[in-house]
VMD Tcl script that builds the backbone (N, CA, C; Angstrom):
set m [mol new atoms 438]
animate dup $m
set s [atomselect $m all]
$s set {name element resname resid chain x y z} {
  {N N UNK 1 A 0.827 -1.194 -0.056}
  {CA C UNK 1 A 0.014 0.044 -0.012}
  {C C UNK 1 A 0.934 1.212 -0.004}
  {N N UNK 2 A 0.577 2.184 -0.904}
  {CA C UNK 2 A 1.291 3.440 -0.987}
  {C C UNK 2 A 0.632 4.459 -0.170}
  {N N UNK 3 A -0.677 4.690 -0.380}
  {CA C UNK 3 A -1.399 5.798 0.345}
  {C C UNK 3 A -2.866 5.414 0.476}
  {N N UNK 4 A -3.507 6.030 1.440}
  {CA C UNK 4 A -4.932 5.951 1.648}
  {C C UNK 4 A -5.414 7.304 2.057}
  {N N UNK 5 A -6.257 7.924 1.204}
  {CA C UNK 5 A -6.722 9.290 1.469}
  {C C UNK 5 A -8.170 9.451 1.368}
  {N N UNK 6 A -8.745 10.524 1.872}
  {CA C UNK 6 A -10.077 10.853 1.810}
  {C C UNK 6 A -10.183 12.140 1.000}
  {N N UNK 7 A -11.352 12.504 0.514}
  {CA C UNK 7 A -11.487 13.775 -0.172}
  {C C UNK 7 A -11.130 14.912 0.820}
  {N N UNK 8 A -10.831 16.071 0.171}
  {CA C UNK 8 A -10.354 17.201 0.987}
  {C C UNK 8 A -11.459 17.589 2.045}
  {N N UNK 9 A -10.916 17.919 3.256}
  {CA C UNK 9 A -11.773 18.171 4.419}
  {C C UNK 9 A -12.505 19.495 4.354}
  {N N UNK 10 A -12.185 20.348 3.356}
  {CA C UNK 10 A -12.921 21.615 3.287}
  {C C UNK 10 A -14.373 21.451 2.976}
  {N N UNK 11 A -14.825 20.226 2.598}
  {CA C UNK 11 A -16.218 20.016 2.323}
  {C C UNK 11 A -17.005 19.916 3.660}
  {N N UNK 12 A -16.273 19.938 4.758}
  {CA C UNK 12 A -16.929 19.850 6.111}
  {C C UNK 12 A -17.089 21.202 6.716}
  {N N UNK 13 A -16.596 22.263 5.999}
  {CA C UNK 13 A -16.698 23.628 6.545}
  {C C UNK 13 A -18.213 24.011 6.642}
  {N N UNK 14 A -19.042 23.875 5.618}
  {CA C UNK 14 A -20.396 24.286 5.645}
  {C C UNK 14 A -21.166 23.444 6.684}
  {N N UNK 15 A -21.064 22.126 6.815}
  {CA C UNK 15 A -21.827 21.441 7.898}
  {C C UNK 15 A -21.419 21.916 9.263}
  {N N UNK 16 A -20.116 22.286 9.444}
  {CA C UNK 16 A -19.746 22.843 10.744}
  {C C UNK 16 A -20.418 24.174 11.041}
  {N N UNK 17 A -20.436 25.063 10.071}
  {CA C UNK 17 A -21.083 26.364 10.236}
  {C C UNK 17 A -22.606 26.172 10.477}
  {N N UNK 18 A -23.203 25.234 9.746}
  {CA C UNK 18 A -24.661 24.919 9.994}
  {C C UNK 18 A -24.852 24.405 11.427}
  {N N UNK 19 A -23.929 23.564 11.868}
  {CA C UNK 19 A -23.998 23.043 13.297}
  {C C UNK 19 A -23.999 24.195 14.261}
  {N N UNK 20 A -23.135 25.174 14.114}
  {CA C UNK 20 A -23.044 26.260 15.040}
  {C C UNK 20 A -24.331 27.106 14.952}
  {N N UNK 21 A -24.753 27.363 13.790}
  {CA C UNK 21 A -26.007 28.195 13.586}
  {C C UNK 21 A -27.231 27.461 14.217}
  {N N UNK 22 A -27.327 26.142 14.029}
  {CA C UNK 22 A -28.459 25.421 14.601}
  {C C UNK 22 A -28.390 25.352 16.087}
  {N N UNK 23 A -27.230 25.260 16.625}
  {CA C UNK 23 A -27.049 25.212 18.092}
  {C C UNK 23 A -27.400 26.552 18.709}
  {N N UNK 24 A -26.973 27.677 18.079}
  {CA C UNK 24 A -27.307 28.916 18.566}
  {C C UNK 24 A -28.819 29.219 18.426}
  {N N UNK 25 A -29.433 28.913 17.300}
  {CA C UNK 25 A -30.826 29.072 17.088}
  {C C UNK 25 A -31.701 28.280 18.082}
  {N N UNK 26 A -31.315 26.966 18.283}
  {CA C UNK 26 A -32.014 26.137 19.234}
  {C C UNK 26 A -31.977 26.744 20.641}
  {N N UNK 27 A -30.804 27.082 21.073}
  {CA C UNK 27 A -30.655 27.659 22.464}
  {C C UNK 27 A -31.455 28.984 22.551}
  {N N UNK 28 A -31.523 29.711 21.458}
  {CA C UNK 28 A -32.263 31.057 21.446}
  {C C UNK 28 A -33.748 30.793 21.598}
  {N N UNK 29 A -34.242 29.729 20.948}
  {CA C UNK 29 A -35.707 29.505 20.916}
  {C C UNK 29 A -36.215 28.746 22.133}
  {N N UNK 30 A -35.283 28.165 22.879}
  {CA C UNK 30 A -35.840 27.415 24.065}
  {C C UNK 30 A -36.382 28.404 25.016}
  {N N UNK 31 A -37.582 28.105 25.559}
  {CA C UNK 31 A -38.207 28.923 26.668}
  {C C UNK 31 A -38.780 30.177 26.147}
  {N N UNK 32 A -38.919 30.429 24.830}
  {CA C UNK 32 A -39.411 31.757 24.335}
  {C C UNK 32 A -40.931 31.727 24.159}
  {N N UNK 33 A -41.601 30.638 24.214}
  {CA C UNK 33 A -43.023 30.561 24.099}
  {C C UNK 33 A -43.652 29.880 25.322}
  {N N UNK 34 A -44.866 30.298 25.687}
  {CA C UNK 34 A -45.480 29.744 26.969}
  {C C UNK 34 A -46.205 28.359 26.657}
  {N N UNK 35 A -46.164 27.940 25.453}
  {CA C UNK 35 A -46.786 26.660 25.130}
  {C C UNK 35 A -45.956 25.517 25.730}
  {N N UNK 36 A -46.485 24.593 26.545}
  {CA C UNK 36 A -45.786 23.626 27.327}
  {C C UNK 36 A -44.879 22.631 26.449}
  {N N UNK 37 A -45.384 22.162 25.293}
  {CA C UNK 37 A -44.439 21.238 24.527}
  {C C UNK 37 A -43.452 21.959 23.587}
  {N N UNK 38 A -43.380 23.332 23.739}
  {CA C UNK 38 A -42.517 24.081 22.817}
  {C C UNK 38 A -41.030 23.646 22.861}
  {N N UNK 39 A -40.522 23.492 24.096}
  {CA C UNK 39 A -39.097 23.054 24.214}
  {C C UNK 39 A -38.810 21.688 23.532}
  {N N UNK 40 A -39.722 20.757 23.745}
  {CA C UNK 40 A -39.620 19.462 23.101}
  {C C UNK 40 A -39.574 19.578 21.580}
  {N N UNK 41 A -40.508 20.385 21.039}
  {CA C UNK 41 A -40.580 20.548 19.561}
  {C C UNK 41 A -39.252 21.229 19.067}
  {N N UNK 42 A -38.769 22.172 19.739}
  {CA C UNK 42 A -37.542 22.865 19.312}
  {C C UNK 42 A -36.413 21.909 19.383}
  {N N UNK 43 A -36.258 21.120 20.387}
  {CA C UNK 43 A -35.168 20.133 20.560}
  {C C UNK 43 A -35.220 19.111 19.481}
  {N N UNK 44 A -36.471 18.540 19.235}
  {CA C UNK 44 A -36.628 17.508 18.249}
  {C C UNK 44 A -36.348 18.045 16.840}
  {N N UNK 45 A -36.821 19.238 16.497}
  {CA C UNK 45 A -36.567 19.872 15.192}
  {C C UNK 45 A -35.062 20.171 15.032}
  {N N UNK 46 A -34.442 20.622 16.134}
  {CA C UNK 46 A -32.968 20.914 16.015}
  {C C UNK 46 A -32.211 19.656 15.801}
  {N N UNK 47 A -32.546 18.568 16.532}
  {CA C UNK 47 A -31.934 17.307 16.368}
  {C C UNK 47 A -32.071 16.696 15.008}
  {N N UNK 48 A -33.229 16.782 14.433}
  {CA C UNK 48 A -33.455 16.255 13.121}
  {C C UNK 48 A -32.644 17.006 12.039}
  {N N UNK 49 A -32.643 18.424 12.206}
  {CA C UNK 49 A -31.876 19.205 11.279}
  {C C UNK 49 A -30.326 18.975 11.343}
  {N N UNK 50 A -29.913 18.759 12.657}
  {CA C UNK 50 A -28.478 18.469 12.795}
  {C C UNK 50 A -28.079 17.130 12.124}
  {N N UNK 51 A -28.976 16.139 12.272}
  {CA C UNK 51 A -28.651 14.872 11.716}
  {C C UNK 51 A -28.666 14.937 10.142}
  {N N UNK 52 A -29.681 15.672 9.560}
  {CA C UNK 52 A -29.683 15.740 8.091}
  {C C UNK 52 A -28.618 16.719 7.545}
  {N N UNK 53 A -28.387 17.824 8.100}
  {CA C UNK 53 A -27.483 18.819 7.558}
  {C C UNK 53 A -26.078 18.729 8.045}
  {N N UNK 54 A -25.816 18.060 9.164}
  {CA C UNK 54 A -24.414 17.966 9.658}
  {C C UNK 54 A -23.886 16.541 9.792}
  {N N UNK 55 A -24.658 15.588 10.414}
  {CA C UNK 55 A -24.119 14.304 10.645}
  {C C UNK 55 A -24.064 13.518 9.325}
  {N N UNK 56 A -25.041 13.561 8.460}
  {CA C UNK 56 A -24.997 12.797 7.189}
  {C C UNK 56 A -23.911 13.242 6.310}
  {N N UNK 57 A -23.639 14.514 6.054}
  {CA C UNK 57 A -22.499 14.941 5.271}
  {C C UNK 57 A -21.212 14.446 5.831}
  {N N UNK 58 A -21.112 14.460 7.163}
  {CA C UNK 58 A -19.805 13.993 7.766}
  {C C UNK 58 A -19.669 12.502 7.532}
  {N N UNK 59 A -20.715 11.727 7.671}
  {CA C UNK 59 A -20.636 10.294 7.447}
  {C C UNK 59 A -20.329 10.036 5.923}
  {N N UNK 60 A -20.919 10.807 5.055}
  {CA C UNK 60 A -20.644 10.589 3.667}
  {C C UNK 60 A -19.179 10.886 3.333}
  {N N UNK 61 A -18.643 11.884 4.007}
  {CA C UNK 61 A -17.181 12.210 3.769}
  {C C UNK 61 A -16.370 11.081 4.341}
  {N N UNK 62 A -16.705 10.610 5.534}
  {CA C UNK 62 A -15.948 9.499 6.116}
  {C C UNK 62 A -16.063 8.222 5.339}
  {N N UNK 63 A -17.191 7.950 4.623}
  {CA C UNK 63 A -17.265 6.690 3.931}
  {C C UNK 63 A -16.542 6.681 2.579}
  {N N UNK 64 A -16.024 7.809 2.091}
  {CA C UNK 64 A -15.351 7.843 0.867}
  {C C UNK 64 A -13.816 7.740 1.067}
  {N N UNK 65 A -13.167 6.864 0.383}
  {CA C UNK 65 A -11.792 6.597 0.687}
  {C C UNK 65 A -11.089 6.115 -0.659}
  {N N UNK 66 A -9.899 6.654 -0.952}
  {CA C UNK 66 A -9.141 6.298 -2.110}
  {C C UNK 66 A -7.882 5.563 -1.575}
  {N N UNK 67 A -7.578 4.359 -2.165}
  {CA C UNK 67 A -6.440 3.572 -1.758}
  {C C UNK 67 A -5.528 3.345 -2.977}
  {N N UNK 68 A -4.246 3.660 -2.824}
  {CA C UNK 68 A -3.323 3.412 -3.860}
  {C C UNK 68 A -2.259 2.397 -3.465}
  {N N UNK 69 A -2.164 1.369 -4.311}
  {CA C UNK 69 A -1.138 0.396 -4.016}
  {C C UNK 69 A -0.311 0.316 -5.289}
  {N N UNK 70 A 0.782 -0.552 -5.220}
  {CA C UNK 70 A 1.679 -0.692 -6.393}
  {C C UNK 70 A 0.945 -1.380 -7.523}
  {N N UNK 71 A -0.171 -2.010 -7.294}
  {CA C UNK 71 A -0.847 -2.784 -8.314}
  {C C UNK 71 A -2.217 -2.262 -8.752}
  {N N UNK 72 A -2.822 -1.469 -7.857}
  {CA C UNK 72 A -4.205 -1.037 -8.168}
  {C C UNK 72 A -4.619 0.280 -7.498}
  {N N UNK 73 A -5.661 0.834 -7.969}
  {CA C UNK 73 A -6.241 2.055 -7.351}
  {C C UNK 73 A -7.701 1.662 -6.954}
  {N N UNK 74 A -8.052 1.877 -5.761}
  {CA C UNK 74 A -9.402 1.474 -5.272}
  {C C UNK 74 A -10.146 2.683 -4.792}
  {N N UNK 75 A -11.433 2.821 -5.100}
  {CA C UNK 75 A -12.254 3.884 -4.630}
  {C C UNK 75 A -13.420 3.211 -3.900}
  {N N UNK 76 A -13.584 3.548 -2.622}
  {CA C UNK 76 A -14.713 3.025 -1.811}
  {C C UNK 76 A -15.589 4.273 -1.476}
  {N N UNK 77 A -16.874 4.071 -1.666}
  {CA C UNK 77 A -17.723 5.270 -1.282}
  {C C UNK 77 A -19.073 4.777 -0.979}
  {N N UNK 78 A -19.839 5.683 -0.353}
  {CA C UNK 78 A -21.260 5.443 -0.085}
  {C C UNK 78 A -21.456 4.576 1.177}
  {N N UNK 79 A -22.723 4.722 1.621}
  {CA C UNK 79 A -23.114 3.960 2.818}
  {C C UNK 79 A -23.290 2.465 2.555}
  {N N UNK 80 A -23.486 2.137 1.268}
  {CA C UNK 80 A -23.645 0.793 0.918}
  {C C UNK 80 A -22.340 0.070 0.560}
  {N N UNK 81 A -21.276 0.789 0.642}
  {CA C UNK 81 A -19.976 0.174 0.362}
  {C C UNK 81 A -19.699 -0.043 -1.096}
  {N N UNK 82 A -19.976 0.871 -1.895}
  {CA C UNK 82 A -19.705 0.762 -3.346}
  {C C UNK 82 A -18.168 0.826 -3.512}
  {N N UNK 83 A -17.721 -0.086 -4.312}
  {CA C UNK 83 A -16.258 -0.237 -4.487}
  {C C UNK 83 A -15.973 -0.294 -5.996}
  {N N UNK 84 A -15.018 0.580 -6.460}
  {CA C UNK 84 A -14.511 0.511 -7.851}
  {C C UNK 84 A -13.023 0.278 -7.745}
  {N N UNK 85 A -12.548 -0.538 -8.576}
  {CA C UNK 85 A -11.091 -0.840 -8.492}
  {C C UNK 85 A -10.549 -0.950 -9.941}
  {N N UNK 86 A -9.372 -0.468 -10.146}
  {CA C UNK 86 A -8.719 -0.584 -11.462}
  {C C UNK 86 A -7.303 -1.064 -11.289}
  {N N UNK 87 A -6.880 -2.042 -12.089}
  {CA C UNK 87 A -5.487 -2.515 -11.979}
  {C C UNK 87 A -4.611 -1.509 -12.737}
  {N N UNK 88 A -3.480 -1.249 -12.244}
  {CA C UNK 88 A -2.549 -0.261 -12.779}
  {C C UNK 88 A -2.066 -0.699 -14.225}
  {N N UNK 89 A -1.965 -1.966 -14.454}
  {CA C UNK 89 A -1.516 -2.411 -15.723}
  {C C UNK 89 A -2.576 -2.178 -16.895}
  {N N UNK 90 A -3.839 -1.866 -16.436}
  {CA C UNK 90 A -4.872 -1.574 -17.432}
  {C C UNK 90 A -5.036 -0.064 -17.675}
  {N N UNK 91 A -4.385 0.767 -16.891}
  {CA C UNK 91 A -4.513 2.232 -16.914}
  {C C UNK 91 A -3.758 2.776 -18.181}
  {N N UNK 92 A -4.433 3.625 -18.931}
  {CA C UNK 92 A -3.783 4.268 -20.062}
  {C C UNK 92 A -3.307 5.681 -19.752}
  {N N UNK 93 A -4.128 6.341 -18.922}
  {CA C UNK 93 A -3.856 7.780 -18.772}
  {C C UNK 93 A -4.375 8.142 -17.373}
  {N N UNK 94 A -3.596 9.093 -16.762}
  {CA C UNK 94 A -3.897 9.776 -15.466}
  {C C UNK 94 A -3.949 11.169 -15.697}
  {N N UNK 95 A -5.117 11.797 -15.425}
  {CA C UNK 95 A -5.236 13.241 -15.717}
  {C C UNK 95 A -5.600 13.961 -14.473}
  {N N UNK 96 A -5.052 15.127 -14.282}
  {CA C UNK 96 A -5.403 16.030 -13.129}
  {C C UNK 96 A -6.179 17.177 -13.576}
  {N N UNK 97 A -7.291 17.410 -12.945}
  {CA C UNK 97 A -8.231 18.503 -13.236}
  {C C UNK 97 A -8.563 19.309 -12.020}
  {N N UNK 98 A -8.359 20.650 -12.120}
  {CA C UNK 98 A -8.638 21.506 -10.937}
  {C C UNK 98 A -9.696 22.574 -11.379}
  {N N UNK 99 A -10.613 22.814 -10.454}
  {CA C UNK 99 A -11.658 23.802 -10.708}
  {C C UNK 99 A -11.799 24.604 -9.418}
  {N N UNK 100 A -12.258 25.843 -9.632}
  {CA C UNK 100 A -12.657 26.743 -8.528}
  {C C UNK 100 A -11.596 26.884 -7.426}
  {N N UNK 101 A -12.014 26.552 -6.245}
  {CA C UNK 101 A -11.208 26.693 -5.076}
  {C C UNK 101 A -10.155 25.611 -4.925}
  {N N UNK 102 A -10.218 24.536 -5.762}
  {CA C UNK 102 A -9.346 23.456 -5.694}
  {C C UNK 102 A -7.887 23.889 -5.817}
  {N N UNK 103 A -7.675 24.874 -6.737}
  {CA C UNK 103 A -6.278 25.305 -6.943}
  {C C UNK 103 A -5.723 25.979 -5.708}
  {N N UNK 104 A -6.532 26.701 -4.973}
  {CA C UNK 104 A -6.056 27.422 -3.806}
  {C C UNK 104 A -5.826 26.394 -2.637}
  {N N UNK 105 A -6.556 25.324 -2.607}
  {CA C UNK 105 A -6.314 24.406 -1.552}
  {C C UNK 105 A -5.446 23.215 -1.979}
  {N N UNK 106 A -4.815 23.333 -3.151}
  {CA C UNK 106 A -3.890 22.246 -3.691}
  {C C UNK 106 A -4.593 20.953 -3.762}
  {N N UNK 107 A -5.858 20.917 -4.061}
  {CA C UNK 107 A -6.581 19.656 -4.264}
  {C C UNK 107 A -6.998 19.563 -5.753}
  {N N UNK 108 A -7.671 18.507 -6.138}
  {CA C UNK 108 A -8.187 18.395 -7.520}
  {C C UNK 108 A -8.727 17.145 -7.764}
  {N N UNK 109 A -9.278 16.891 -8.960}
  {CA C UNK 109 A -9.919 15.632 -9.375}
  {C C UNK 109 A -8.852 14.934 -10.216}
  {N N UNK 110 A -8.601 13.614 -9.818}
  {CA C UNK 110 A -7.697 12.824 -10.579}
  {C C UNK 110 A -8.495 11.820 -11.365}
  {N N UNK 111 A -8.394 11.846 -12.739}
  {CA C UNK 111 A -9.149 10.875 -13.582}
  {C C UNK 111 A -8.206 9.767 -13.946}
  {N N UNK 112 A -8.592 8.547 -13.705}
  {CA C UNK 112 A -7.761 7.391 -14.008}
  {C C UNK 112 A -8.606 6.658 -15.135}
  {N N UNK 113 A -8.037 6.762 -16.413}
  {CA C UNK 113 A -8.843 6.141 -17.527}
  {C C UNK 113 A -8.145 4.846 -18.014}
  {N N UNK 114 A -8.973 3.860 -18.391}
  {CA C UNK 114 A -8.531 2.575 -18.764}
  {C C UNK 114 A -8.803 2.263 -20.235}
  {N N UNK 115 A -9.333 3.129 -20.964}
  {CA C UNK 115 A -9.638 2.998 -22.364}
  {C C UNK 115 A -11.008 2.331 -22.586}
  {N N UNK 116 A -11.209 1.130 -22.129}
  {CA C UNK 116 A -12.517 0.436 -22.470}
  {C C UNK 116 A -13.631 0.878 -21.499}
  {N N UNK 117 A -13.394 1.060 -20.272}
  {CA C UNK 117 A -14.385 1.403 -19.285}
  {C C UNK 117 A -14.443 2.940 -19.171}
  {N N UNK 118 A -15.402 3.470 -18.447}
  {CA C UNK 118 A -15.422 4.894 -18.193}
  {C C UNK 118 A -14.277 5.146 -17.098}
  {N N UNK 119 A -13.760 6.298 -17.124}
  {CA C UNK 119 A -12.711 6.661 -16.130}
  {C C UNK 119 A -13.189 6.745 -14.745}
  {N N UNK 120 A -12.335 6.356 -13.858}
  {CA C UNK 120 A -12.596 6.480 -12.422}
  {C C UNK 120 A -12.235 7.873 -12.017}
  {N N UNK 121 A -13.080 8.614 -11.398}
  {CA C UNK 121 A -12.850 9.984 -10.954}
  {C C UNK 121 A -12.585 9.998 -9.442}
  {N N UNK 122 A -11.429 10.315 -9.015}
  {CA C UNK 122 A -11.115 10.470 -7.656}
  {C C UNK 122 A -11.328 11.960 -7.328}
  {N N UNK 123 A -12.498 12.241 -6.755}
  {CA C UNK 123 A -12.935 13.627 -6.641}
  {C C UNK 123 A -12.279 14.328 -5.449}
  {N N UNK 124 A -11.832 15.546 -5.698}
  {CA C UNK 124 A -11.320 16.423 -4.601}
  {C C UNK 124 A -10.212 15.859 -3.726}
  {N N UNK 125 A -9.202 15.231 -4.356}
  {CA C UNK 125 A -8.102 14.546 -3.676}
  {C C UNK 125 A -7.169 15.667 -3.092}
  {N N UNK 126 A -6.803 15.556 -1.823}
  {CA C UNK 126 A -5.854 16.533 -1.267}
  {C C UNK 126 A -4.412 16.256 -1.854}
  {N N UNK 127 A -3.692 17.326 -2.049}
  {CA C UNK 127 A -2.340 17.194 -2.693}
  {C C UNK 127 A -2.407 16.435 -3.967}
  {N N UNK 128 A -3.354 16.908 -4.879}
  {CA C UNK 128 A -3.660 16.200 -6.106}
  {C C UNK 128 A -2.466 16.069 -6.999}
  {N N UNK 129 A -1.542 17.107 -7.046}
  {CA C UNK 129 A -0.439 17.005 -7.939}
  {C C UNK 129 A 0.538 15.941 -7.451}
  {N N UNK 130 A 0.655 15.706 -6.197}
  {CA C UNK 130 A 1.499 14.646 -5.683}
  {C C UNK 130 A 0.945 13.260 -6.024}
  {N N UNK 131 A -0.381 13.153 -5.881}
  {CA C UNK 131 A -1.008 11.914 -6.250}
  {C C UNK 131 A -0.910 11.603 -7.748}
  {N N UNK 132 A -1.075 12.660 -8.569}
  {CA C UNK 132 A -0.970 12.503 -9.978}
  {C C UNK 132 A 0.438 12.060 -10.356}
  {N N UNK 133 A 1.395 12.717 -9.820}
  {CA C UNK 133 A 2.884 12.397 -10.069}
  {C C UNK 133 A 3.158 10.928 -9.657}
  {N N UNK 134 A 2.709 10.568 -8.526}
  {CA C UNK 134 A 2.988 9.206 -7.939}
  {C C UNK 134 A 2.286 8.130 -8.853}
  {N N UNK 135 A 1.136 8.402 -9.251}
  {CA C UNK 135 A 0.460 7.413 -10.185}
  {C C UNK 135 A 1.173 7.314 -11.526}
  {N N UNK 136 A 1.626 8.446 -12.048}
  {CA C UNK 136 A 2.401 8.403 -13.345}
  {C C UNK 136 A 3.727 7.669 -13.125}
  {N N UNK 137 A 4.386 7.802 -12.015}
  {CA C UNK 137 A 5.552 7.076 -11.748}
  {C C UNK 137 A 5.300 5.587 -11.706}
  {N N UNK 138 A 4.167 5.192 -10.932}
  {CA C UNK 138 A 3.850 3.780 -10.919}
  {C C UNK 138 A 3.553 3.228 -12.291}
  {N N UNK 139 A 3.001 3.965 -13.112}
  {CA C UNK 139 A 2.672 3.507 -14.502}
  {C C UNK 139 A 3.964 3.277 -15.349}
  {N N UNK 140 A 4.899 4.078 -15.066}
  {CA C UNK 140 A 6.187 4.011 -15.891}
  {C C UNK 140 A 7.075 2.867 -15.293}
  {N N UNK 141 A 6.982 2.473 -14.150}
  {CA C UNK 141 A 7.809 1.450 -13.565}
  {C C UNK 141 A 7.791 0.103 -14.308}
  {N N UNK 142 A 6.600 -0.433 -14.625}
  {CA C UNK 142 A 6.690 -1.806 -15.271}
  {C C UNK 142 A 7.333 -1.710 -16.707}
  {N N UNK 143 A 7.256 -0.590 -17.351}
  {CA C UNK 143 A 7.790 -0.405 -18.697}
  {C C UNK 143 A 9.363 -0.512 -18.572}
  {N N UNK 144 A 9.920 0.101 -17.492}
  {CA C UNK 144 A 11.339 0.157 -17.345}
  {C C UNK 144 A 11.828 -1.199 -16.901}
  {N N UNK 145 A 11.093 -2.022 -16.189}
  {CA C UNK 145 A 11.544 -3.317 -15.747}
  {C C UNK 145 A 11.669 -4.309 -16.922}
  {N N UNK 146 A 10.857 -4.133 -17.971}
  {CA C UNK 146 A 10.903 -5.084 -19.067}
  {C C UNK 146 A 12.149 -4.928 -19.849}
}
mol reanalyze $m
mol bondsrecalc $m
mol representation Tube
mol addrep $m
């Protein structure tokens, strides 16, 4: 195994800000109305919103993982454990694509194409240029050994 990475953690900035806002709003709304079940309704609504807007994005980020070995590239994602794998001896091209803020954060999308199948997109990889360079070096090694 060479490396195991997750997508860039900047995708968790918005859920973190939402968590802070929901916490502040929930605490602000507690005890504001004289209706007896008001506090329970506010806490339940706050809990549901935190689960949907904060916990699920975090779990989705945690469930996505890219693994690079000397023989293959593996992408694992989703709550159901979707797995895509490509052998390095079948790879024809590795492309680096950067959009928007990816350039500033030194991340990017690495496309691993095999010719026959559709390319595997490793989305928002941190240190994308390093990953791109390492994959290109791995692709060149077997040609030099022959």
